[in-house]
C-alpha positions as CSV (number, residue, x, y, z in Angstrom):
1,M,4.0,-116.6,29.9
2,S,1.9,-113.6,30.1
3,D,1.8,-111.1,27.2
4,K,2.9,-107.7,28.5
5,S,1.9,-106.1,25.2
6,G,-1.7,-106.4,26.1
7,D,-1.6,-102.9,27.5
8,V,-1.4,-101.7,23.9
9,G,-3.9,-104.0,22.3
10,S,-4.7,-104.7,18.7
11,D,-7.7,-105.0,16.5
12,A,-8.5,-107.8,14.1
13,A,-6.4,-106.4,11.4
14,G,-3.5,-106.1,13.7
15,S,-3.4,-102.3,13.9
16,L,-2.2,-100.6,17.0
17,Q,-4.8,-98.9,19.2
18,V,-3.6,-95.9,21.2
19,P,-5.7,-95.2,24.3
20,E,-7.4,-91.8,24.6
21,A,-5.7,-89.5,27.0
22,R,-7.8,-89.3,30.2
23,G,-7.1,-85.7,31.0
24,G,-8.6,-84.5,27.7
25,G,-5.5,-82.3,27.1
26,G,-3.5,-84.3,24.7
27,P,-2.8,-83.8,21.0
28,I,-5.9,-85.8,20.0
29,A,-8.1,-83.5,22.0
30,A,-6.5,-80.5,20.3
31,E,-7.1,-82.1,16.9
32,R,-10.7,-82.6,17.7
33,G,-11.1,-78.9,18.4
34,D,-11.7,-79.2,22.1
35,S,-12.0,-75.7,23.3
36,H,-10.4,-76.6,26.6
37,A,-7.2,-77.8,24.9
38,P,-4.1,-75.6,25.3
39,Q,-3.3,-73.9,22.1
40,H,-0.2,-72.1,20.9
41,P,-0.3,-68.6,19.3
42,R,0.6,-68.7,15.6
43,I,1.2,-66.0,13.0
44,P,-1.6,-65.0,10.6
45,G,-2.3,-67.5,7.8
46,L,-1.9,-66.9,4.1
47,A,-5.3,-65.3,3.5
48,P,-5.0,-62.5,6.1
49,R,-1.4,-61.9,5.1
50,I,-2.4,-61.5,1.4
51,T,-5.3,-59.2,2.4
52,I,-3.1,-56.9,4.4
53,A,-0.4,-56.9,1.8
54,I,-2.8,-55.9,-0.9
55,C,-4.3,-53.2,1.2
56,L,-0.8,-51.8,2.1
57,A,0.3,-51.9,-1.5
58,A,-2.9,-50.1,-2.6
59,M,-2.3,-47.4,0.1
60,L,1.2,-46.9,-1.1
61,L,0.2,-46.6,-4.7
62,L,-2.6,-44.2,-3.8
63,N,-0.2,-41.9,-2.0
64,I,2.4,-42.1,-4.7
65,F,0.0,-41.3,-7.5
66,G,-2.5,-39.4,-5.5
67,S,-1.8,-36.1,-7.3
68,K,-3.7,-37.5,-10.2
69,L,-6.8,-38.0,-8.0
70,D,-8.6,-35.8,-5.5
71,F,-6.6,-35.9,-2.2
72,G,-10.0,-36.2,-0.4
73,V,-10.8,-39.3,-2.4
74,V,-7.3,-40.7,-1.6
75,N,-7.9,-40.1,2.2
76,I,-11.3,-41.8,2.1
77,L,-9.9,-44.8,0.2
78,D,-7.0,-45.0,2.7
79,L,-9.5,-45.0,5.6
80,I,-11.5,-47.9,3.9
81,L,-8.3,-49.9,3.3
82,L,-7.2,-49.3,6.9
83,F,-10.6,-50.5,8.2
84,I,-10.3,-53.7,6.1
85,Q,-6.9,-54.4,7.7
86,V,-8.2,-53.9,11.2
87,V,-11.2,-56.2,10.6
88,T,-9.0,-58.8,9.0
89,L,-6.7,-58.8,12.1
90,L,-9.6,-58.9,14.5
91,F,-11.2,-61.8,12.7
92,W,-7.9,-63.7,12.6
93,F,-7.3,-63.1,16.3
94,A,-10.8,-64.2,17.3
95,F,-10.9,-67.4,15.2
96,R,-7.5,-68.4,14.0
97,S,-4.8,-67.0,16.3
98,G,-4.4,-69.9,18.8
99,Y,-4.6,-67.6,21.8
100,P,-6.7,-68.8,24.8
101,R,-10.4,-68.5,24.3
102,G,-10.8,-65.8,26.9
103,A,-8.3,-63.5,25.2
104,R,-9.8,-64.2,21.7
105,I,-13.1,-62.9,23.0
106,A,-11.9,-60.1,25.2
107,V,-9.5,-58.3,22.8
108,P,-12.0,-57.8,20.0
109,V,-14.7,-56.7,22.5
110,V,-12.3,-54.2,24.1
111,V,-11.3,-52.8,20.7
112,I,-14.9,-52.5,19.5
113,V,-16.2,-51.0,22.8
114,G,-13.3,-48.6,22.9
115,L,-14.0,-47.3,19.4
116,V,-17.7,-46.9,20.1
117,T,-16.9,-45.1,23.3
118,L,-14.5,-42.8,21.6
119,L,-17.0,-42.0,18.9
120,A,-19.6,-41.3,21.6
121,V,-17.5,-38.9,23.6
122,L,-15.6,-37.1,20.8
123,R,-17.0,-35.0,18.0
124,F,-15.4,-33.1,15.1
125,D,-17.3,-30.2,13.7
126,N,-15.5,-30.0,10.4
127,T,-13.1,-31.6,7.9
128,S,-10.3,-30.1,5.9
129,G,-10.6,-29.7,2.2
130,A,-8.8,-33.1,1.9
131,L,-11.5,-34.6,4.2
132,V,-9.3,-34.9,7.3
133,P,-11.3,-34.3,10.5
134,T,-10.5,-31.1,12.3
135,S,-11.9,-29.2,15.4
136,W,-12.1,-32.2,17.8
137,R,-14.1,-31.6,21.0
138,W,-15.9,-33.5,23.8
139,S,-19.5,-34.4,22.8
140,W,-20.9,-32.4,25.7
141,A,-18.8,-29.3,25.0
142,K,-20.4,-26.4,23.2
143,K,-19.2,-25.4,19.7
144,Q,-17.1,-22.3,19.5
145,D,-19.7,-20.1,17.9
146,Q,-22.2,-21.2,20.6
147,M,-20.0,-19.7,23.3
148,L,-19.8,-16.3,21.6
149,K,-22.0,-13.5,22.9
150,P,-24.2,-11.6,20.4
151,P,-22.5,-8.6,18.9
152,E,-22.5,-5.7,21.4
153,R,-25.4,-3.2,21.1
154,L,-24.5,0.1,19.6
155,L,-26.0,3.6,19.9
156,A,-29.0,3.9,17.6
157,A,-27.9,7.4,16.6
158,E,-24.6,6.2,15.1
159,R,-24.6,6.2,11.3
160,I,-21.9,5.5,8.7
161,N,-21.5,6.3,5.0
162,L,-21.4,3.4,2.6
163,S,-22.5,5.5,-0.3
164,S,-19.2,7.3,-0.9
165,T,-16.8,5.2,-3.1
166,S,-13.2,5.3,-4.2
167,S,-10.7,3.2,-6.2
168,A,-9.7,1.5,-3.0
169,D,-13.0,-0.2,-2.5
170,F,-13.5,-3.9,-2.6
171,P,-17.3,-4.0,-2.6
172,G,-18.0,-7.7,-2.9
173,F,-16.9,-11.2,-3.6
174,L,-13.4,-11.4,-5.2
175,G,-13.2,-7.6,-5.8
176,P,-15.0,-5.0,-7.9
177,D,-15.4,-7.4,-10.9
178,R,-15.2,-10.8,-9.3
179,S,-11.9,-11.6,-10.9
180,A,-9.7,-12.2,-7.7
181,T,-7.5,-9.4,-9.1
182,V,-6.4,-6.0,-7.9
183,D,-4.3,-4.2,-10.6
184,E,-4.2,-0.7,-9.0
185,I,-1.7,-1.6,-6.3
186,E,1.8,-3.0,-6.3
187,L,3.0,-4.5,-3.1
188,D,6.5,-4.1,-1.6
189,P,7.9,-7.7,-1.7
190,D,10.4,-7.0,1.1
191,W,8.6,-8.4,4.1
192,T,11.8,-8.7,6.0
193,S,12.4,-5.0,6.2
194,H,8.8,-4.0,6.0
195,P,6.6,-6.9,7.3
196,P,2.8,-6.6,7.2
197,R,1.7,-4.8,10.4
198,Q,-1.3,-6.2,12.3
199,L,-3.8,-3.4,13.0
200,W,-6.2,-5.6,14.9
201,V,-7.5,-9.2,15.4
202,R,-10.8,-10.1,17.0
203,E,-13.1,-13.1,17.6
204,V,-15.9,-13.5,15.1
205,G,-18.7,-16.0,14.5
206,A,-18.5,-19.1,12.4
207,G,-18.8,-19.2,8.6
208,W,-16.8,-18.9,5.4
209,S,-18.0,-15.5,4.3
210,G,-15.4,-13.0,3.2
211,F,-15.4,-9.2,3.7
212,A,-16.7,-6.5,1.3
213,A,-15.2,-3.1,2.0
214,V,-16.3,0.4,1.1
215,N,-15.3,3.8,2.5
216,G,-13.4,2.6,5.5
217,F,-15.9,-0.1,6.6
218,A,-16.1,-3.8,6.0
219,V,-19.2,-6.1,6.0
220,T,-19.4,-9.9,6.4
221,I,-21.8,-12.6,7.6
222,E,-21.2,-14.8,10.7
223,Q,-23.0,-17.5,12.7
224,R,-23.4,-17.0,16.5
225,D,-25.3,-19.9,18.0
226,G,-28.9,-19.8,16.5
227,D,-28.6,-16.5,14.7
228,E,-27.0,-15.5,11.4
229,W,-25.6,-12.0,11.7
230,T,-24.6,-9.6,9.0
231,T,-22.0,-7.4,10.7
232,C,-20.2,-4.2,9.8
233,Y,-16.7,-3.3,11.2
234,E,-14.6,-0.2,11.0
235,I,-11.5,-1.2,9.0
236,E,-9.0,0.8,10.9
237,T,-9.9,-0.4,14.4
238,G,-12.0,-3.5,14.0
239,R,-14.7,-1.9,16.0
240,L,-18.2,-3.2,15.3
241,V,-20.4,-0.5,13.9
242,W,-23.7,-2.3,13.3
243,S,-25.2,-5.8,13.1
244,H,-28.4,-7.4,11.9
245,A,-29.5,-10.9,12.8
246,I,-32.0,-13.5,11.6
247,A,-32.9,-16.7,13.5
248,T,-31.4,-19.5,11.3
249,R,-28.5,-21.9,11.4
250,H,-26.7,-24.0,8.8
251,E,-24.4,-26.8,9.9
252,T,-22.8,-29.9,8.3
253,V,-19.8,-32.0,9.3
254,M,-18.1,-31.8,6.0
255,G,-19.0,-28.2,5.3
256,G,-18.9,-26.6,8.7
257,I,-21.1,-24.1,10.4
258,G,-22.6,-20.9,9.2
259,P,-22.9,-18.6,6.2
260,R,-20.6,-19.0,3.2
261,S,-21.4,-16.2,0.7
262,T,-19.8,-12.7,0.8
263,P,-22.1,-9.7,1.0
264,T,-22.3,-7.1,-1.8
265,I,-22.2,-3.3,-1.1
266,H,-23.8,-1.0,-3.7
267,E,-24.8,2.6,-3.5
268,G,-25.1,2.6,0.3
269,Y,-27.0,-0.8,0.5
270,V,-25.8,-4.2,1.7
271,Y,-27.1,-7.3,0.0
272,A,-26.5,-10.5,2.0
273,L,-27.5,-14.1,1.0
274,G,-27.4,-16.4,4.0
275,A,-26.6,-20.1,4.0
276,T,-30.3,-21.0,4.4
277,G,-31.5,-19.0,1.4
278,V,-32.6,-15.8,3.1
279,L,-31.6,-12.7,1.0
280,R,-31.5,-9.4,2.9
281,C,-31.1,-5.8,1.7
282,L,-29.9,-3.7,4.6
283,D,-29.4,0.1,4.9
284,G,-25.6,0.4,5.0
285,S,-25.7,3.4,7.2
286,T,-27.4,1.6,10.1
287,G,-27.8,-2.0,9.3
288,Q,-31.6,-1.7,9.4
289,L,-33.6,-4.1,7.2
290,V,-34.9,-2.7,4.0
291,W,-36.4,-5.9,2.5
292,E,-36.0,-9.6,2.8
293,R,-36.8,-12.6,0.6
294,D,-36.8,-16.3,1.7
295,L,-35.8,-18.1,-1.4
296,Y,-36.4,-21.6,0.1
297,S,-40.1,-21.0,0.8
298,E,-40.7,-19.0,-2.4
299,F,-39.2,-21.8,-4.6
300,G,-40.9,-24.7,-2.9
301,L,-38.3,-25.8,-0.4
302,D,-37.6,-26.0,3.3
303,Q,-34.1,-26.2,4.8
304,N,-34.0,-30.0,4.9
305,S,-35.2,-30.5,1.4
306,S,-32.9,-27.8,0.1
307,E,-29.9,-29.3,1.8
308,A,-30.7,-32.7,0.4
309,L,-30.1,-31.1,-3.0
310,V,-27.5,-28.4,-2.2
311,A,-25.8,-30.1,0.8
312,W,-23.4,-27.4,2.0
313,G,-25.7,-24.4,2.0
314,R,-26.1,-21.4,-0.2
315,S,-22.8,-19.7,-1.0
316,N,-23.8,-17.5,-3.9
317,S,-22.9,-13.8,-3.6
318,P,-25.5,-11.4,-4.9
319,L,-24.7,-9.7,-8.2
320,I,-25.8,-6.1,-9.0
321,V,-26.8,-5.5,-12.6
322,N,-28.1,-1.9,-13.1
323,D,-31.4,-1.8,-11.1
324,K,-31.4,-5.5,-10.3
325,V,-29.9,-7.9,-7.7
326,V,-29.4,-11.3,-9.2
327,V,-29.0,-14.6,-7.3
328,P,-29.4,-18.3,-8.0
329,A,-32.8,-19.5,-6.9
330,G,-33.0,-23.3,-7.0
331,G,-36.0,-25.4,-6.2
332,P,-37.1,-29.0,-6.1
333,S,-35.7,-31.4,-8.7
334,G,-37.3,-30.9,-12.1
335,M,-38.7,-27.5,-10.9
336,S,-35.5,-25.5,-10.3
337,V,-35.0,-21.9,-11.3
338,S,-31.4,-21.0,-12.2
339,L,-31.5,-17.3,-11.5
340,V,-33.9,-14.7,-10.1
341,A,-33.5,-11.0,-10.6
342,L,-35.1,-8.7,-8.0
343,D,-35.5,-4.9,-7.9
344,R,-32.6,-3.9,-5.8
345,L,-34.5,-1.2,-3.9
346,S,-37.9,-2.9,-3.4
347,G,-37.0,-6.6,-3.6
348,E,-39.8,-7.2,-6.2
349,T,-39.2,-10.0,-8.8
350,I,-38.3,-8.7,-12.2
351,W,-37.5,-12.0,-13.9
352,Q,-36.8,-15.7,-13.4
353,A,-34.7,-17.7,-15.8
354,G,-33.2,-21.2,-16.4
355,D,-34.1,-24.6,-15.1
356,A,-30.8,-25.8,-13.6
357,Q,-30.2,-26.5,-9.9
358,V,-27.8,-24.0,-8.2
359,S,-24.2,-24.7,-7.5
360,Y,-21.7,-22.9,-5.1
361,S,-20.5,-20.5,-7.7
362,S,-21.7,-16.9,-8.0
363,P,-23.1,-15.3,-11.2
364,V,-20.8,-12.8,-13.0
365,L,-21.5,-10.0,-15.6
366,R,-19.2,-10.2,-18.6
367,K,-19.0,-9.1,-22.2
368,L,-19.0,-12.3,-24.1
369,A,-19.3,-12.9,-27.8
370,G,-19.9,-9.2,-28.4
371,R,-22.6,-8.5,-25.8
372,D,-23.1,-8.2,-22.0
373,Q,-24.2,-11.5,-20.4
374,I,-24.7,-12.9,-17.0
375,V,-22.7,-16.1,-16.9
376,S,-23.8,-18.6,-14.3
377,V,-22.1,-21.9,-13.3
378,N,-24.9,-24.2,-12.2
379,E,-25.0,-27.6,-10.7
380,D,-24.3,-29.5,-14.0
381,C,-24.1,-26.8,-16.7
382,V,-23.0,-23.3,-17.5
383,T,-25.5,-20.7,-19.0
384,G,-25.4,-17.3,-20.5
385,H,-28.3,-14.9,-19.8
386,D,-29.6,-11.7,-21.2
387,P,-29.3,-9.2,-18.3
388,A,-32.5,-7.4,-19.1
389,T,-34.8,-10.4,-19.5
390,G,-32.9,-13.4,-18.1
391,D,-33.4,-15.3,-21.3
392,V,-31.0,-18.2,-21.7
393,L,-28.7,-17.3,-24.7
394,W,-26.7,-20.6,-24.5
395,K,-26.2,-23.6,-22.3
396,Q,-23.1,-25.9,-22.0
397,P,-23.1,-29.1,-19.9
398,F,-20.5,-29.1,-17.1
399,P,-20.6,-32.2,-14.9
400,G,-21.4,-31.7,-11.2
401,S,-23.6,-32.5,-8.2
402,S,-24.4,-30.0,-5.5
403,S,-24.4,-32.8,-3.0
404,G,-21.2,-34.4,-4.2
405,A,-18.8,-33.4,-6.9
406,A,-19.8,-29.7,-6.6
407,N,-19.2,-26.9,-9.0
408,T,-17.7,-24.0,-7.0
409,A,-15.1,-22.0,-9.0
410,Q,-16.0,-18.8,-10.8
411,P,-16.1,-18.8,-14.7
412,V,-13.3,-16.8,-16.2
413,V,-14.1,-15.0,-19.4
414,L,-11.1,-14.5,-21.7
415,A,-10.5,-13.0,-25.2
416,D,-14.1,-11.9,-25.5
417,D,-15.3,-15.3,-26.6
418,R,-13.7,-17.9,-24.3
419,I,-14.7,-19.2,-20.9
420,L,-12.3,-21.1,-18.6
421,L,-14.0,-23.4,-16.2
422,T,-12.1,-25.3,-13.4
423,K,-13.0,-27.8,-10.7
424,A,-11.7,-30.7,-8.7
425,Y,-13.2,-34.2,-8.6
426,G,-11.4,-35.5,-11.6
427,V,-12.6,-32.8,-14.0
428,G,-9.7,-30.3,-14.1
429,A,-9.9,-27.4,-16.5
430,K,-11.9,-26.9,-19.7
431,M,-11.8,-24.0,-22.2
432,F,-14.9,-23.2,-24.3
433,R,-15.6,-20.8,-27.1
434,V,-18.9,-19.0,-27.3
435,R,-19.9,-17.7,-30.8
436,K,-22.9,-16.1,-32.4
437,D,-23.8,-17.3,-35.9
438,D,-25.3,-15.2,-38.8
439,S,-28.8,-16.1,-37.6
440,G,-28.2,-14.7,-34.2
441,R,-28.0,-18.0,-32.4
442,Y,-25.2,-18.7,-29.9
443,G,-23.1,-21.9,-30.0
444,V,-20.5,-23.3,-27.7
445,E,-17.5,-25.5,-28.6
446,L,-14.8,-27.1,-26.6
447,V,-11.3,-25.6,-27.2
448,W,-9.3,-27.9,-24.9
449,E,-9.6,-29.9,-21.7
450,H,-7.0,-31.2,-19.2
451,A,-8.1,-33.3,-16.2
452,Q,-4.9,-32.8,-14.3
453,V,-4.6,-28.9,-14.3
454,L,-6.3,-26.3,-12.0
455,K,-8.3,-28.8,-10.0
456,T,-9.9,-26.0,-7.9
457,K,-12.1,-27.2,-5.1
458,F,-13.1,-24.2,-3.0
459,T,-10.9,-21.7,-4.6
460,N,-10.8,-19.6,-7.8
461,V,-8.5,-18.7,-10.6
462,S,-6.7,-15.4,-11.2
463,V,-5.4,-14.4,-14.6
464,A,-2.2,-12.4,-15.4
465,G,-1.7,-11.9,-19.1
466,P,-1.6,-15.3,-20.9
467,Y,-1.4,-17.2,-17.6
468,A,-3.8,-18.4,-15.0
469,F,-3.0,-19.2,-11.4
470,G,-4.9,-21.3,-8.9
471,L,-4.7,-23.8,-6.1
472,S,-5.0,-27.2,-7.8
473,D,-6.2,-29.6,-5.2
474,G,-4.2,-27.5,-2.7
475,I,-1.1,-27.1,-4.8
476,L,-0.3,-23.7,-6.4
477,E,-0.3,-24.0,-10.2
478,C,0.3,-21.8,-13.3
479,I,-1.0,-22.7,-16.7
480,D,-1.0,-21.2,-20.2
481,W,-4.7,-20.6,-20.6
482,S,-4.6,-20.6,-24.4
483,S,-3.5,-24.2,-24.5
484,G,-4.1,-25.5,-21.0
485,E,-0.5,-26.6,-20.6
486,S,0.8,-26.5,-17.0
487,Q,3.9,-24.2,-16.6
488,W,4.6,-25.3,-13.0
489,K,2.9,-26.8,-10.0
490,S,4.5,-26.4,-6.6
491,G,3.8,-25.5,-3.0
492,R,1.2,-27.1,-0.8
493,Y,-1.1,-24.5,0.6
494,G,-4.2,-26.7,1.1
495,H,-7.6,-25.5,0.1
496,G,-7.1,-21.9,0.9
497,Q,-7.7,-18.8,-1.3
498,L,-5.6,-16.4,-3.5
499,L,-5.8,-12.9,-4.7
500,R,-3.5,-11.4,-7.4
501,V,-2.3,-7.9,-6.5
502,G,-0.3,-6.5,-9.5
503,K,2.8,-8.7,-10.0
504,H,2.2,-10.8,-6.9
505,L,-0.1,-13.4,-5.5
506,L,-1.4,-13.3,-2.0
507,V,-2.0,-16.9,-1.1
508,L,-3.9,-17.6,2.2
509,S,-3.4,-21.2,3.1
510,E,-6.0,-23.5,4.7
511,K,-4.0,-23.2,7.9
512,G,-4.2,-19.4,8.0
513,V,-0.7,-18.6,6.7
514,L,-0.3,-15.8,4.3
515,S,2.3,-16.1,1.5
516,L,3.5,-13.6,-1.0
517,V,4.3,-15.3,-4.3
518,A,5.5,-13.8,-7.6
519,A,3.0,-14.1,-10.4
520,D,5.7,-15.6,-12.5
521,S,5.1,-18.2,-15.2
522,S,8.7,-19.6,-15.1
523,A,8.6,-21.1,-11.6
524,R,7.0,-20.7,-8.1
525,R,8.9,-18.0,-6.2
526,E,7.6,-17.6,-2.7
527,L,9.0,-14.3,-1.4
528,A,7.6,-14.3,2.2
529,T,5.2,-15.9,4.6
530,L,3.3,-14.8,7.7
531,P,0.9,-16.6,10.0
532,V,-2.2,-14.3,10.1
533,L,-5.0,-16.5,11.5
534,E,-5.5,-19.5,13.8
535,G,-7.7,-22.4,12.7
536,Q,-9.0,-23.7,9.4
537,T,-9.3,-20.9,6.8
538,W,-11.4,-21.2,3.7
539,N,-12.5,-17.5,3.5
540,N,-11.6,-15.3,0.6
541,L,-9.3,-12.3,1.1
542,C,-10.3,-8.6,0.9
543,L,-7.9,-5.8,0.0
544,Y,-9.0,-2.3,0.8
545,G,-6.2,0.0,-0.4
546,D,-3.2,-1.2,1.6
547,R,-5.5,-2.8,4.3
548,L,-5.8,-6.6,4.0
549,L,-8.8,-8.1,5.7
550,V,-8.8,-11.8,6.5
551,R,-11.1,-14.0,8.4
552,N,-12.1,-17.6,9.1
553,A,-14.6,-19.4,11.3
554,Q,-13.0,-18.1,14.5
555,Q,-11.1,-14.9,13.9
556,A,-10.9,-11.8,11.8
557,A,-7.8,-9.6,11.4
558,C,-6.6,-6.6,9.5
559,Y,-3.0,-6.0,8.2
560,E,-1.3,-3.1,6.7
561,L,0.7,-4.1,3.6
562,R,3.4,-1.7,2.4
563,Q,3.0,-0.6,-1.2
564,A,5.9,-0.5,-3.6
565,K,7.1,2.9,-4.6
566,R,6.3,3.8,-8.2
């Protein structure tokens, strides 16, 4: 009888032998990894699921506790974690997903090519203070300032008067004494019955310069294509009165385009320091050049080498001290000059002082420890200088990098011997005491420090009595400056600017919305809001009497603010 089981067969040990499937598509072929075997999609394995879960948990924790960090750092970390998740999913899809081979190749290729194409055809010219990209445009489209015409030509015979002064003047950065405070005016808080009245709005060039205003005229600096213009406008009408240009341009993705310092008006002259280190003295009546100094070339730099050290351009507003105009100088690493004082009429050098690299803060003149001093926040320290000679009277380390965790906020001198310093990037606020001993030497001691208060990034602090107000990483905060204790922190305005006017704060948000807030230590009381500008707004405010001048990198406007009856 024939054995029908011969179709199965057996080896010497009696084990069954299963014949290999002839079509190559059976389960054995799949186990051998045959690329032609049909495969079934499957969910991600344990490793990618753990990776994604960790990233999502980290993002959640970052956004819950982000207020203790810089929001810009949080956004960068979120982007990195999102990138890790996308790469993990693409890797799983290409090598472990079980989808047909063609799909496993095509999908990652399409995603990568799509992202590369998107990056090739889209550009963003700037980021917000929290490092979120803004101002998207097609790569072939011109930037907004490149589409502006040069300021209109004016009659050469026209002259104005910037020599006459009054108590209404706002002659430079943050006001007459660089304190972001106007005490001579009280505003009517009822913006419902008496809202601010827009007098004019006009297109201007790029940049973060503010206005300086004297005798009915306001001066600023703006970028129009390849030229940096110092411009003067009539406050009541917005009419351009004069302009002066130099061929230079500063531009970075994170910092934006154009000049960032505010001009100073003094005794009929305008002093303007551009983003590329050119300091000009102009005749305020006509805008004609009186003298010019190129700080980059004079202190051993060119634009590229300077911006490697001070990445976002020069933003220091010139300080007038008697017969001198004082500005930070800078220079190569190890050869920097903290400050240079020039004769304000001739531009000739009077003194140079200090060896610290420049920051984005501006020098101030204050009475400190019993004598007048020029106080300068530098890249990584704060110094006090003799106004006559520039001699360094004292030096206090203050961490910072002008190409990273930059020092920007102004020093605030309080109680004759104390200095309040504020910044973002995990530093917060510090209070120092400057004292002079019996031998005549100055010493500095730390009074208090709090890493979580007044984390000012691009903005400054204004003081009202025992309290200090500022935008702490974009959130309005009030602290008791004697102890550093926070009284309240509320209201997201972004990295805008503020100006205290009597009993109120004018807060201009990063999105161009103006808010009136009571300068109250008990709680944030926002009394009114009004959109005043379109686009990202980092520029400081200027209040000339009851005329509020605002601008950003696209627009300038003037509003009449009703004053309270006294």
